[in-house]
N, C-alpha and C positions, 0 to 999 in steps of 0.2 A: 503494500499499500505504499504510495508516495504521499508527500504534504501532510501538514499538521491538523489535527482537529481538536474540540471539546464535546463531549459526549455525556448530555445531562436531561433526564426525563424523571421529570417529577410528579408526575400522574399513577396516582393508585388505582390496580384494576381489581375486580371480585367479577369473577367468571364461571360459571355453570349454573345449573337449575336452581340452584340456591343463593346464588348470589344478590339477590335484591334483601335477603336476611341482613344485612351490611349496612342497606342506608342507615338506618337507627344511628349506630354507631359513628358514621361519617356527619350526620345532622348533629349530634352533641358537639362540634368544632365551630359550631356557626349561630349568628346570631337570630331572633325569633322571626325577622321577617323574612319570607322564602318566596321567589317568582317561580312559577311552574308553567312554563313554557312547552307548547305542543305543537302538529299540526292541525290538520282537518279533522281530527275527533277519533281517529281509527284506536286509539288506545283508550278509549271509554267502548267502544266496542270488543274489544278484548280483555277488558276488565282490569287493566295494567291503572289504568285512570284510579279507579276505588280501591287498590292496591297503594298507589303513591297516596292519595286523599287520608286514608287511612294511618299510614306510618306517619306523614308530616303533623296529622292531628293528635298523634302517640305522644309526639316528640314535642309537642307544645307548640308549634309555629302557625303565623299566622301568615295565610296563604293568597298569594292575588296571582289569578290566571289572565294567559296570555296565548291565547290559541289563536290558530291560523295564521302559522307559520306556514309559507308556503315552499314548492321544492325549489325555487330560486329566490332563496329571500331578497327582496327591496329594500333600497334606500329610505324608501318613502314606512316601509316596516318598522328598518332601525330606529328611523327617529320614534316612533310610537312607541317601541318598547325602550329604549333610554329617556323617556321621558316618564313613563311609569314606572321604571326601576328609580329613577330620581326622586321621584314625589312620594314612594311609598318606603322611601329609606331600605329600601334591599338589603340583606345581607349574604344572599345565595341565590344564585340561578341557577334551576334548577331543569335540564334538558329532557324531555324524553320523546323521543321519535330517532329520525335517522340523522345522518352527517346535516342536511339543511341545518337542523333545530338546533343543533348541536355548533354547526358554523356561527348561526344565527346568535347565540346563548354569549358567545366570545363577542362577536361585536357590539352587544349591548353591553357585556361587562367592560367593554372601554371606553364607550361612551357617555354613557348615564351619567356622568361627573366631568362631562368635556363640554364647556362651555359654548364652544365653534362649532363648525361645521362637521360632524363625523367621516362623513363619505371623503369630503375632501381631504381632509387630513390624514386617515387612514387608507384609503386606496385609490387615492389621487395621487398627493403627495407622497404617500408609504412612510409616513412617518411613526413613530414609536408612542405608547401612552406617557404621557408625565401626569397623567391625572388617579386617582383613587380606580382600583382595579376591582370589581367586585366577583368574586369568588365562582366559578362556574362548576357543576357535580353534571354527567351526563347518565342516562339510562337510554341505550341502544335500542334500538327497534329494528333498526335496516342497517347492511352491512355495505362498507364501499369506500367510503371516503376516508375514515380512520380519523375522524375529527374528534374521536373520543381520547384520544391519545396523542395530539400536537399543537399547533396553534395556528394552524389554518382557520380562515373566513372566509367564504367568496359570498359578497354581495353587487346587485345586480339592478342598473341605474336604468330603469326602461326611457325615461326622459333623452341621458345621453347616447341609448343605446350602448351600454360598456357592461361587461362583467366583469369583477377583477377580484383576484383572490389577495389575499397578505397574510404571510406567515410569520405573526408573530412570536415572541421570545418565551422562554418558559414563566414568566407569569402571567403568563395570558394560557397556558395548558390547563385542561379541566384538572380540578384535585382529584378526583374521583371520577370512575366510570364505571359503571353496571352492565355488564354483557350478559346474559341470559341467552342463549342461540334460539330457544323455542319463543322467544318474542317475534323471531322473524317467520316464521312459520307461516302464519296468516298475510303474508305480505303478499300483493298481488306479482303473478308471474315476469312482467314487462317490467317493473322495478327491481326484482329480484336477477335478470339477468344483467339490467343494466351496473346494478353494484357490483355482479360478477367480472364484468369487462371495465367498471372503475377501478376496481383493484388491481386486475393485470395491466392495466395502464399506468395507473403509477408506481409499479414494479420496472414497466420498460422505458417511462421517464426518466427511471435512474439507472437501470441498467446499460441501455444504450449511449453512455460516453465515457472517456478515458478508454486510455491503451493499456496499463500495466497491469498485473496479477495482483487483482485486488480482493480481497477475502470478500468484501461488501457484492460481489459481482456472485459469487460462489453461494453466498445467502438467496439472494435473488433468484438464483437458477431452481434453489429448490422449494421457495417459496409458489411459483410458478408452475412445476410439477405440480404439487400437493392441490394448488387452483383446478389445476386442467383436470383431476382424477376427481377431487370433490365436487364439481360444477357439473362433471357427467352426470354422477351420481341425481345430484339435487335436482337439475331439470327432469328428472323422471320420478324421483319422490322427493317431492320439498318438506317434509318431515321427516326424510333421515337425520338424525338426531348428529350422527359422528359428521356426516359432510357438510352440515353445517355449521358443526363447533369449529369445524378444520376451517369452512371459509369466514367465520366471525374472529378468528382468530388471523390469521393470515391476512386479513384484512390490515388490522392492525400494525401489524409489524411491517406492514405494504409502507406504510407511510408514518412511522412515529420516532422517523429522523435516522433510526439504525441502518439502513441497509445504504443510505445515499451518505456516509462518512466517505471522506478522501474520495467523492466521485463531486464532477462539475455538474454534471446532470443536466438533462435536454428541456423538454419540459412544453414542448413547441405543440406536441398533441393538443396539449391541455389551454395553452393559448387562443390556439383558432377553434377547440372545441368550445371554450368559453364564449367566446367572441360569437360564434353562430348559437348559441343557447340566449344570447342577447336579443338577437334579432329573431327569432324562433319561439323562446322559452320551453324547447327540447328538453326533456329527461337529461341530465348531464352526462350519466354514463355512456348514453347512444350518440351525443353528440361527439364523445371518443372513439365509438367504434367506427362511426362513419367517413369518419377522414385519419385514420390510423394505417390501414392500409397505402393509401394515397402516399401519406407523409414518408411512411417508412422506404418504400419503393423508389420515391425521391431520394433518399439519403443514403440508402443501403451502399453504394459503391465509394461512400466517404468513409464509413466504417465497417466494413468486410470483414474483417476477420472477427470482428463481433458478433455480425450477422450468421458468419456460416458458424460461430461457435456458439450459439440462439438455435441453432439447428440441430445440434449432433448433443448438446447437454440438456436442452429442454423439451425435445421434440424425439430425439432418439433416433435420428437420421444416421445413418450408417454413411462416414465420410470415406472409407473406402474408393477410390478411383472418381472420387470428385472433386472437381477446383471447390475454392472457395466461392466464386462467384454460381456456382451451381448449386451447391450447400445454401450458400444466405439465401437464394431463391427459394426453393423449397422449403427452409424454413420460415418465408412468410405466408407458403403456400397450406402449410400446417396451421398456421396461426389464422389463416381465411376459414379454413377447414370448421377450426374450434368455433369460431364466430357463428359461422351458420349454423353448427351444431348446436349450438347452444339455441339459438336465435337473437343474438346481437343482431342491432341497425345496419347496415351494408351499404347507404347510398344515403347522402342527404338531401334527397328527392321526398324520401319518405319522413322528413323532418319537417318539411314546406320549403326550403332553402329554393331559392329562385335565382337566376343569373344575374336579375337586379340588384341582388343582395351582394354579391359579389366585392363589389369598392367599398361598401360597408364593412362587411364583416372585414378585409384585408385590414382597412383603416381601425380598427378595433383591436385585431392583434398585435398583441408584443414582440418586439423580433429578439429573442435569447441566444445568447450564442455558447450555454453551455456546450452543444449536442455534437456532432462532425460535422455540421455546416448550418450556418449561419444564413436566415432565407431572408430573400429581398421580398416586397412589397409581393410584385408579378408572381416572385415562386408560390407565395399563398394563395394568390389568384389561381394560379396551375394547381396547385396541391386541390382546393375546393372544386375547380373543373374535373379534376378526374377523380374525384369523389362522390360525384353526380352519377 
């Protein structure tokens, strides 16, 4: 491994069928005022809402509810939550839901006690919080983002047609997260599959960078192999506990900063996908699947040895008698086959993208240089066209 780095992850994880039993002891560490935030109400249908309210009430917490967090949380919703959290003197934000709810809770946590425009400070200017930060805890019901153990927060501004992620430092990481794989069983198939590809994309964004013999790459390969195996089981039987528990654990380690250490990292699939999401409000994981193959084929020759290694070590393709070019191509074909097998979106057309959107999506795409090639604006448009 080349380069120097520091690794720290302050989030406590409680994993398994009885994970929620630890919530009470965690609540003892915080003041009386809890903001319970969640999405469209699926936690009420599943019974999780009643369990959370019962535990919070037993621990004598004053509950303020903030429902309606959308799959792509908006800057308007962020302002609503920040005002509510500040006015109610909230001591802990408890996010119950998927990655979007966890992302949203972190954004509220750094915005509630900031007097200015949080969207401008944190997402346009990418500045760090200097105000009081409200602690966050997560009860996860959907896997994919890894938001339960990182500082990431993605917010969409529809007026500006921008969807921007800010990765905050350790002080914004959730203080604790509760992961019960059974909570993911009732998730609609489309959302489940989107989460699966989001996990895969997180790993590939970190993996396809660098040329050194990096231990992080070996960890990434193992996570990808495990995800491929378990996802195939889960799409056939969504209530297979072993498969869903493996996937939940993979999602956490895919983006809790560990496998990115000593890596430059790419993240261009996310930059393009997030810009697509700003225009279409499409499900995040599917915006990634729609552009990934075109992007990776576009840069394949720039990182040929890694793409060849991907074919051999992740997909089990026999290297004997095959050139790096052939291996790299076969690896991407294997990726495409798996994507089709699990039901990932394969085309931007499926998400409502039209040629009239190309310029705007390209303008909203941040051009990064951590991967094997820094794209130009024109190349982003080429990738979009190839993804149709």
